[in-house]
VOBA-1610 file (N, C-alpha, C; in pm, whole numbers, padded with zeros to 5 digits, always signed):
BEGIN
Met+01237-05107+01339Met+01378-05139+01337Met+01378-05289+01361Val+01458-05378+01368Val+01579-05363+01447Val+01699-05424+01378Ala+01807-05433+01454Ala+01927-05492+01398Ala+01903-05637+01357Val+01976-05680+01255Val+01973-05820+01214Val+02015-05906+01333Ser+01949-06015+01355Ser+01979-06100+01470Ser+02034-06236+01421Pro+02139-06290+01487Pro+02212-06227+01596Pro+02322-06135+01545Val+02344-06025+01613Val+02450-05931+01575Val+02526-05890+01699His+02657-05884+01690His+02731-05811+01792His+02826-05715+01723Phe+02871-05618+01797Phe+02959-05515+01743Phe+03101-05555+01781Ala+03157-05643+01700Ala+03282-05710+01737Ala+03400-05614+01728Ala+03498-05638+01812Ala+03615-05553+01818Ala+03715-05587+01708Val+03800-05490+01677Val+03909-05512+01582Val+03991-05633+01621Gly+04022-05647+01747Gly+04111-05752+01793Gly+04048-05890+01798His+03923-05905+01755His+03856-06034+01763His+03849-06105+01628Gly+03959-06095+01553Gly+03975-06178+01435Gly+03907-06127+01309Leu+03878-05998+01301Leu+03809-05945+01184Leu+03898-05858+01096Gly+04027-05887+01099Gly+04110-05833+00993Gly+04189-05709+01025Ala+04209-05674+01150Ala+04291-05559+01182Ala+04438-05586+01152Lys+04510-05483+01114Lys+04654-05492+01098Lys+04718-05402+01203Pro+04760-05458+01317Pro+04807-05378+01429Pro+04942-05314+01403Gly+04972-05210+01481Gly+05099-05138+01474Gly+05076-04993+01505Arg+05181-04914+01510Arg+05168-04771+01541Arg+05115-04694+01421Gly+05052-04580+01450Gly+05014-04487+01344Gly+04893-04532+01267Ser+04905-04536+01133Ser+04792-04570+01048Ser+04770-04721+01045Gln+04642-04761+01051Gln+04604-04901+01054Gln+04491-04926+00955Thr+04469-05052+00923Thr+04351-05089+00845Thr+04274-05197+00919Ser+04144-05204+00892Ser+04055-05300+00956Ser+03944-05335+00859Leu+03887-05454+00875Leu+03771-05492+00795Leu+03642-05433+00848Asn+03641-05387+00973Asn+03514-05345+01032Asn+03518-05217+01114Trp+03634-05158+01138Trp+03644-05035+01214Trp+03703-04922+01131Ala+03655-04800+01156Ala+03720-04678+01109Ala+03711-04576+01221Gly+03819-04503+01246Gly+03818-04404+01352Gly+03953-04396+01421Tyr+03949-04380+01552Tyr+04072-04368+01631Tyr+04066-04457+01753Ala+04184-04507+01794Ala+04201-04581+01919Ala+04327-04531+01986Val+04329-04540+02119Val+04449-04505+02194Val+04481-04616+02293Thr+04610-04635+02316Thr+04658-04728+02418Thr+04759-04654+02504Gly+04808-04719+02608Gly+04908-04659+02695Gly+04882-04690+02840Pro+04811-04601+02911Pro+04783-04627+03052Pro+04663-04719+03069Thr+04627-04746+03194Thr+04500-04811+03223Thr+04389-04707+03207Phe+04284-04743+03135Phe+04179-04646+03104Phe+04060-04662+03198Ser+04011-04548+03247Ser+03895-04549+03335Ser+03775-04476+03276Asn+03794-04403+03166Asn+03680-04338+03103Asn+03710-04299+02958Val+03603-04289+02881Val+03611-04244+02742Val+03481-04170+02713Ala+03489-04066+02630Ala+03370-03988+02598Ala+03382-03933+02457Gly+03268-03900+02399Gly+03267-03839+02266Gly+03125-03815+02220Gly+03112-03737+02114Gly+02980-03707+02060Gly+02983-03700+01909Trp+02864-03699+01848Trp+02852-03690+01703Trp+02711-03646+01666Ala+02696-03598+01543Ala+02565-03573+01485Ala+02522-03698+01412Gln+02404-03752+01445Gln+02360-03878+01387Gln+02348-03866+01235Pro+02422-03948+01158Pro+02415-03939+01012Pro+02294-04013+00957Ala+02246-03968+00843Ala+02138-04037+00773Ala+02196-04153+00693Ala+02120-04261+00682Ala+02159-04375+00599Ala+02094-04362+00462Val+02173-04377+00358Val+02123-04379+00221Val+02110-04525+00181Cys+01985-04571+00163Cys+01960-04714+00151Cys+01922-04756+00009Pro+01978-04868-00040Pro+01944-04918-00173Pro+01806-04980-00180Gly+01751-05020-00064Gly+01617-05078-00061Gly+01610-05224-00098Thr+01724-05290-00115Thr+01723-05429-00158Thr+01800-05523-00065Lys+01875-05469+00031Lys+01955-05557+00118Lys+01982-05489+00251Val+02022-05572+00346Val+02057-05524+00479Val+02197-05463+00476Glu+02208-05341+00527Glu+02336-05275+00547Glu+02332-05209+00684Gln+02448-05200+00750Gln+02451-05142+00883Gln+02574-05054+00902Ala+02559-04953+00987Ala+02671-04869+01029Ala+02648-04831+01175Ala+02745-04862+01259Ala+02736-04834+01403Ala+02841-04729+01439Phe+02804-04641+01532Phe+02892-04533+01576Phe+02898-04538+01729Trp+03019-04543+01785Trp+03028-04565+01928Trp+03159-04517+01987Val+03157-04505+02121Val+03278-04489+02200Val+03287-04608+02294Gly+03410-04647+02330Gly+03422-04762+02417Gly+03561-04780+02474Leu+03569-04874+02566Leu+03695-04917+02624Leu+03722-05061+02583Asp+03851-05093+02568Asp+03896-05230+02538Asp+03864-05273+02395Gly+03919-05390+02359Gly+03892-05451+02229Gly+03995-05424+02122Tyr+04086-05330+02145Tyr+04183-05300+02039Tyr+04286-05412+02025Ser+04336-05463+02136Ser+04436-05569+02132Ser+04371-05704+02104Lys+04438-05789+02030Lys+04388-05925+02004Lys+04379-06008+02131Ser+04456-05970+02233Ser+04453-06044+02359Ser+04346-05992+02455Asp+04274-05889+02415Asp+04174-05827+02501Asp+04040-05897+02481Pro+03982-05959+02585Pro+03861-06042+02567Pro+03730-05965+02572Thr+03732-05834+02600Thr+03608-05761+02622Thr+03607-05631+02542Val+03486-05574+02528Val+03466-05435+02483Val+03347-05381+02562Glu+03363-05261+02618Glu+03254-05194+02687Glu+03220-05071+02602Gln+03103-05071+02536Gln+03078-04974+02431Gln+02931-04931+02428Ile+02909-04808+02377Ile+02773-04756+02368Ile+02765-04660+02251Gly+02654-04664+02176Gly+02644-04579+02058Gly+02510-04589+01989Thr+02511-04560+01860Thr+02390-04559+01777Thr+02418-04629+01644Asp+02310-04657+01571Asp+02320-04715+01438Asp+02244-04632+01336Ser+02292-04633+01213Ser+02219-04589+01095Ser+02219-04708+00999Asp+02107-04781+00992Asp+02100-04908+00920Asp+02004-04900+00802Cys+02011-05002+00717Cys+01919-05019+00606Cys+01853-05157+00618Thr+01721-05159+00610Thr+01648-05285+00615Thr+01628-05339+00474Lys+01597-05469+00464Lys+01586-05534+00334Lys+01454-05505+00265Gly+01348-05487+00340Gly+01216-05473+00280Gly+01146-05607+00270Lys+01017-05604+00239Lys+00938-05726+00229Lys+00864-05729+00095Gly+00879-05842+00025Gly+00813-05855-00105Gly+00859-05747-00201Lys+00761-05675-00259Lys+00794-05567-00352Lys+00814-05432-00281Lys+00793-05433-00150Lys+00809-05310-00074Lys+00955-05291-00037Pro+01018-05183-00081Pro+01160-05163-00052Pro+01185-05136+00097Gly+01304-05168+00140Gly+01343-05136+00276Gly+01379-04989+00288Gly+01418-04950+00406Gly+01453-04810+00430Gly+01544-04797+00549Pro+01570-04673+00590Pro+01662-04649+00701Pro+01601-04682+00837Ser+01687-04715+00931Ser+01648-04748+01067Ser+01753-04689+01161Tyr+01708-04623+01267Tyr+01799-04555+01359Tyr+01766-04595+01502Tyr+01868-04621+01581Tyr+01846-04662+01719Tyr+01975-04651+01800Ala+01960-04655+01932Ala+02073-04654+02024Ala+02090-04791+02088Trp+02208-04820+02137Trp+02238-04951+02192Trp+02360-04942+02284Tyr+02382-05049+02361Tyr+02508-05064+02434Tyr+02544-05211+02435Gln+02671-05239+02464Gln+02716-05378+02471Gln+02834-05393+02565Met+02829-05499+02644Met+02941-05543+02725Met+02992-05673+02661Tyr+03062-05659+02549Tyr+03111-05774+02473Tyr+03203-05859+02562Pro+03190-05992+02568Pro+03123-06079+02470Pro+02974-06105+02495Gln+02912-06035+02588Gln+02767-06047+02602Gln+02698-05983+02482Ser+02572-06017+02462Ser+02497-05969+02346Ser+02470-05820+02354Val+02452-05759+02239Val+02416-05618+02231Val+02276-05596+02287Val+02255-05485+02354Val+02123-05445+02406Val+02077-05323+02327Val+01968-05337+02252Val+01912-05227+02174Val+01810-05153+02259Leu+01823-05022+02269Leu+01728-04943+02347Leu+01598-04927+02269Pro+01483-04938+02334Pro+01355-04926+02264Pro+01338-04787+02203Thr+01303-04784+02076Thr+01291-04656+02006Thr+01171-04575+02053Thr+01075-04639+02120Thr+00961-04564+02173Thr+01004-04469+02285Ser+01103-04511+02364Ser+01153-04428+02474Ser+01280-04352+02438Tyr+01358-04407+02346Tyr+01487-04349+02310Tyr+01498-04335+02158Pro+01417-04250+02096Pro+01420-04237+01950Pro+01546-04166+01902Val+01595-04208+01787Val+01713-04148+01725Val+01676-04111+01582Ala+01717-03992+01538Ala+01687-03944+01403Ala+01809-03873+01346Pro+01823-03869+01213Pro+01936-03799+01152Pro+01944-03654+01200Gly+02067-03611+01227Gly+02091-03476+01273Gly+02089-03461+01424Asp+02042-03561+01498Asp+02039-03552+01643Asp+02181-03541+01700Ala+02195-03462+01805Ala+02324-03444+01872Ala+02340-03553+01978Ile+02426-03649+01951Ile+02448-03762+02041Ile+02575-03739+02122Thr+02568-03762+02252Thr+02687-03766+02336Thr+02686-03897+02412Ser+02803-03957+02433Ser+02808-04087+02499Ser+02939-04103+02573Gly+02940-04198+02666Gly+03061-04222+02741Gly+03055-04353+02818Val+03174-04401+02853Val+03190-04520+02938Val+03289-04483+03047Ser+03252-04509+03172Ser+03344-04482+03283Ser+03344-04599+03380Leu+03453-04613+03451Leu+03472-04723+03544Leu+03470-04669+03686Ser+03386-04728+03771Ser+03380-04694+03913Ser+03389-04823+03993Gly+03504-04845+04053Gly+03527-04973+04120Gly+03531-05084+04018Ser+03439-05180+04027Ser+03429-05288+03929Ser+03308-05271+03839Thr+03243-05154+03846Thr+03122-05128+03769Thr+03149-05030+03656Tyr+03096-05062+03538Tyr+03105-04973+03423Tyr+02974-04897+03408Ile+02986-04767+03394Ile+02870-04680+03377Ile+02868-04636+03232Leu+02767-04679+03157Leu+02753-04645+03015Leu+02639-04545+03000Thr+02667-04433+02936Thr+02568-04327+02922Thr+02558-04283+02776Ile+02439-04242+02738Ile+02418-04185+02605Ile+02302-04086+02614Ser+02313-03976+02541Ser+02211-03872+02544Ser+02185-03824+02402Asp+02058-03794+02374Asp+02018-03741+02245Asp+01970-03597+02266Gly+02067-03506+02277Gly+02034-03365+02297Gly+01946-03347+02420Val+01837-03273+02403Val+01743-03251+02514Val+01630-03353+02511Lys+01631-03447+02415Lys+01520-03541+02399Lys+01518-03648+02506Trp+01634-03707+02536Trp+01639-03813+02636Trp+01781-03838+02681His+01793-03906+02795His+01922-03945+02852His+01908-04088+02904Phe+02009-04171+02878Phe+02008-04310+02923Phe+02139-04341+02993Ser+02130-04415+03104Ser+02249-04459+03176Ser+02224-04599+03232Thr+02327-04681+03231Thr+02317-04816+03287Thr+02448-04851+03356Asn+02438-04920+03469Asn+02554-04971+03541Asn+02568-05120+03512Gln+02687-05160+03469Gln+02709-05298+03429Gln+02834-05354+03496Thr+02822-05475+03550Thr+02937-05547+03604Thr+02970-05660+03508Pro+03088-05659+03446Pro+03119-05758+03342Pro+03140-05897+03398Ala+03100-05997+03318Ala+03123-06136+03355Ala+03268-06175+03331Thr+03329-06114+03229Thr+03470-06138+03197Thr+03550-06015+03238Leu+03659-06033+03310Leu+03736-05921+03362Leu+03801-05841+03249Pro+03766-05712+03231Pro+03828-05631+03127Pro+03972-05593+03162Leu+04050-05564+03058Leu+04188-05520+03076Leu+04199-05369+03090Asn+04097-05294+03041Asn+04100-05147+03041Asn+04227-05095+02972Ser+04259-05156+02858Ser+04387-05132+02792Ser+04379-05038+02672Ser+04257-04996+02634Ser+04245-04907+02517Ser+04114-04830+02526Ala+04107-04723+02446Ala+03984-04645+02430Ala+03966-04618+02282Glu+03838-04609+02237Glu+03810-04599+02094Glu+03694-04504+02065Trp+03699-04447+01941Trp+03592-04366+01884Trp+03574-04417+01741Ile+03465-04487+01713Ile+03462-04576+01597Ile+03331-04565+01518Ala+03344-04575+01385Ala+03234-04612+01296Ala+03262-04756+01253Glu+03160-04841+01262Glu+03181-04985+01243Glu+03081-05046+01148Ala+03128-05143+01071Ala+03041-05235+00999Ala+03016-05353+01092Pro+02897-05364+01153Pro+02871-05472+01249Pro+02879-05610+01184Ser+02872-05711+01268Ser+02889-05849+01222Ser+02770-05934+01259Ser+02731-06022+01169Ser+02630-06123+01197Ser+02702-06250+01238Cys+02664-06303+01355Cys+02737-06416+01411Cys+02647-06537+01434Thr+02699-06653+01402Thr+02636-06780+01437Thr+02739-06860+01514Gly+02714-06876+01643Gly+02814-06939+01728Gly+02938-06852+01734Thr+03052-06911+01704Thr+03178-06836+01707Thr+03217-06782+01569Lys+03135-06809+01467Lys+03166-06764+01332Lys+03092-06634+01303Cys+03166-06533+01264Cys+03109-06400+01239Cys+03142-06353+01098Lys+03047-06283+01037Lys+03064-06227+00905Lys+03032-06079+00909Val+03124-05997+00859Val+03101-05853+00857Val+02991-05820+00757Leu+02892-05744+00801Leu+02781-05704+00715Leu+02822-05587+00626Pro+02755-05568+00512Pro+02784-05452+00428Pro+02767-05322+00507Leu+02860-05230+00486Leu+02857-05102+00555Leu+02754-05010+00491Ala+02658-04961+00570Ala+02558-04867+00518Ala+02624-04735+00479Asn+02570-04673+00377Asn+02619-04543+00332Asn+02571-04436+00429Phe+02660-04393+00518Phe+02626-04290+00616Phe+02680-04153+00577Gly+02740-04142+00458Gly+02793-04013+00413Gly+02918-03976+00490Ser+02902-03906+00599Ser+03013-03874+00688Ser+02960-03850+00828Ile+03046-03867+00925Ile+03011-03843+01064Ile+03125-03767+01130Ala+03092-03661+01203Ala+03191-03578+01271Ala+03189-03608+01420Phe+03295-03668+01469Phe+03311-03688+01613Phe+03368-03561+01676Ser+03325-03531+01797Ser+03376-03416+01871Ser+03382-03450+02019Gly+03453-03368+02095Gly+03464-03391+02239Gly+03525-03524+02275Ala+03611-03578+02188Ala+03671-03709+02212Ala+03778-03699+02320Ser+03761-03777+02427Ser+03860-03777+02535Ser+03865-03914+02599Ala+03980-03945+02658Ala+03999-04067+02737Ala+04082-04029+02859Asn+04041-04072+02974Asn+04106-04031+03099Asn+04117-03879+03108Gly+04020-03810+03047Gly+04017-03664+03052Gly+04113-03596+02956Gln+04178-03672+02867Gln+04277-03617+02775Gln+04233-03636+02631Ala+04274-03543+02543Ala+04247-03556+02400Ala+04331-03667+02339Ile+04293-03710+02220Ile+04356-03826+02156Ile+04507-03814+02142Pro+04565-03696+02106Pro+04712-03692+02088Pro+04792-03671+02216Trp+04731-03685+02332Trp+04804-03663+02457Trp+04934-03745+02460Ala+05038-03685+02520Ala+05171-03747+02518Ala+05174-03883+02585Gly+05083-03909+02679Gly+05080-04038+02747Gly+05012-04148+02670Phe+04952-04116+02555Phe+04884-04215+02471Phe+04967-04250+02349Thr+04947-04369+02296Thr+04983-04402+02158Thr+04853-04407+02082Asn+04840-04322+01979Asn+04712-04319+01907Asn+04725-04380+01769Tyr+04614-04438+01723Tyr+04609-04512+01598Tyr+04492-04461+01514Gln+04521-04422+01392Gln+04418-04383+01295Gln+04383-04508+01213Ile+04255-04548+01217Ile+04212-04675+01160Ile+04122-04652+01040Ser+04158-04707+00925Ser+04076-04701+00804Ser+04012-04837+00780Met+03886-04837+00737Met+03817-04960+00704Met+03840-04990+00556Thr+03883-05115+00528Thr+03913-05153+00390Thr+03855-05292+00361Thr+03858-05328+00233Thr+03826-05465+00194Thr+03937-05558+00242Lys+03913-05690+00233Lys+04006-05788+00289Lys+04146-05776+00230Asn+04155-05745+00102Asn+04287-05732+00041Asn+04349-05595+00065Gly+04275-05506+00128Gly+04326-05374+00161Gly+04332-05276+00046Lys+04283-05317-00072Lys+04296-05232-00191Lys+04186-05127-00203Ile+04071-05152-00140Ile+03959-05059-00150Ile+03924-05007-00012Ala+03929-04876+00005Ala+03893-04814+00132Ala+03741-04798+00139Leu+03683-04838+00251Leu+03539-04829+00271Leu+03499-04709+00357Ala+03585-04674+00452Ala+03560-04558+00538Ala+03694-04507+00588Gln+03709-04374+00589Gln+03839-04314+00617Gln+03825-04200+00718Pro+03899-04204+00830Pro+03899-04091+00923Pro+03992-03981+00876Ser+03955-03858+00907Ser+04039-03743+00877Ser+04150-03730+00980Ala+04238-03633+00957Ala+04334-03597+01061Ala+04260-03537+01180Leu+04324-03537+01295Leu+04264-03481+01415Leu+04257-03329+01407Ala+04153-03272+01464Ala+04134-03128+01466Ala+04083-03088+01604Gly+04057-02958+01622Gly+03997-02910+01746Gly+04081-02939+01869Gly+04214-02930+01857Gly+04299-02962+01970Gly+04317-03110+01993Gly+04276-03191+01896Gly+04296-03335+01904Gly+04175-03411+01954Asn+04060-03343+01967Asn+03941-03415+02014Asn+03829-03419+01911Ala+03861-03393+01784Ala+03759-03394+01679Ala+03817-03450+01550Phe+03732-03520+01474Phe+03770-03573+01344Phe+03643-03614+01272Thr+03655-03639+01142Thr+03543-03681+01060Thr+03574-03814+00994Ile+03477-03903+00989Ile+03491-04029+00917Ile+03400-04023+00794Thr+03456-04051+00678Thr+03383-04043+00552Thr+03362-04183+00492Trp+03238-04211+00454Trp+03205-04335+00382Trp+03254-04323+00239Leu+03330-04423+00191Leu+03393-04414+00060Leu+03348-04519-00039Lys+03281-04623+00006Lys+03245-04733-00083Lys+03150-04686-00192Leu+03185-04717-00316Leu+03103-04676-00430Leu+03030-04795-00490
//
């Protein structure tokens, strides 16, 4: 593996093309659901790791995560943890291929990729993850079925607002200084999120305002990834890769 360097998993609210408002939204780099309303102290969710279908000629990435913060443009942080299904470029005449790994990030700090020797990820693996707040410490956890479990306690350098929770498939960004460019979204087919909750409540809870986010091109004319309607009592949905 690894991810193209330098890469961070930038939030919708950090200048990458979100169109804010109630209900349905579009973004250049996010697809999934977000909720706002109360102060958030935890978020959780799970998914089956999707396989990446790779062209073998260029770098493509797809990140899947749960997190707190980052939805609002005024929010300076994101506390997030998840996995990737990426495509490498290859070397010389040797084509690239898929790459899978887990990671976490306390944005704006750099992403931390978990070593695949200790925390291997493969298509079809049952991933569960969550972020919770205890005092001033964020506890980020991720598990790959019965294969392994990872947890880390993080104290942010920048004070988070705890103003939103998210369940997202993302096209990550390659950044040089403050300038970031969204990378091509890897073909992940589809991913089914389940067990989605924030503050112990499902996404449509009456105390939340929820937003369904579709990933599109800059002009909004071409959809790249689209979330389904909520199912399973409001804690499950599927995101489908649409780019042809």
